[in-house]
N, C-alpha and C positions, 0 to 999 in steps of 0.2 A: 504494500500500500504506500502511496505517496500522499502526503498532506501538504497543501500549499496554503501558507498564511501570508497576508499582505497587510502591512500597516501603512497609514498615510505617510507619504514622504520617505518611506524606508524601503520600498520595493517589495519583491516577493522572496520568500524563503521556502525551500522545499526540504522536507524531512521524509526519509524513507524508513519504514518500520516493518517488522515481520510479526509473527505470532507473539502475543504478550506485550506489544508496544502500547503505551499510554500516551495520548495526546490531549492537551488542554486547549479547547477551541472556544475562547471567550466570545460573548455576545458583542456585536458591533465591530468586530475585526473580521474582515472578509476572509473566508477560508473555503476550502474544498478538498475533496479526496478522489483518488482514482486507484483502482486495483491495477497495478502494473505487472502482476504475475500472470501465469498461464492457467491457474486454477481459480475456482470461485473463492471470493473472500467473504469474511463475516465480520461485522462490526457490532460491538455492544456499546450502546450509548447511555450515559448517565446525564440527566439534565437537572440542573438546579438553578433557581427554584422551580418548583413544579409548574406545569401548565403547558409547556411547549409540546409535551407528548401528544396533545390533542391534534397537532399538525399531522403527525404520523398516522393517528387513528383515522382522521378524515381522509387522508390520501389513500389509505388501504381500504376504506369503505367504498371508494370508487370502484366501478367495474374494472377488472384487470386491463381491458383494452384501453381504458381512459387514464390509467396511472402514468402513462408516458406523455400525456397531453400537458405540456409545460404551461399553457395558458391557464388550465384548470388548477394545476398544482401551484402555480404562482398566486392565483386568486385565493386559494386556501392559505398559502404561506403569508399573504398580506395580513390576514386576521391575527397572525402570531408574530408580527413585526419581522418577518423573514423576507428578504429581498434577494432575488437571483441575479447574479452579475456574470458577464462573460469575462473569463480570464484569458489573457494572451498567454501562450505557452512560454514559460521561462526558457532561456537559452540552454540547450543541451538536455532538457528534461521533459518528460511527459507531464502534462498538466490537465486538470479536469476541464471539461467543456463548459461547466457552470460551477458556480460556487455560491455559498450562502453568506449572508451577513445578518 
């Protein structure tokens, strides 16, 4: 997995992690992730304070064919102060197509 974090006026930073890696992704700092491996990845997310988990519940309540509809996902995200941004790929590394803030 590669995690991309971007702070205003500081550029992007890429961290790569494997099984057991922990990443702190604070609110209001744009970030994203991508599985750069050849096998499926799994992420366990802990969100504090509570409330944001409703975003995931609403997205997964959509019919499976609609979960990839970014307009619908973004509309749900807006209710949770989630904004999807396009990230340019950092030089020499794979970057996610979208990130969250």
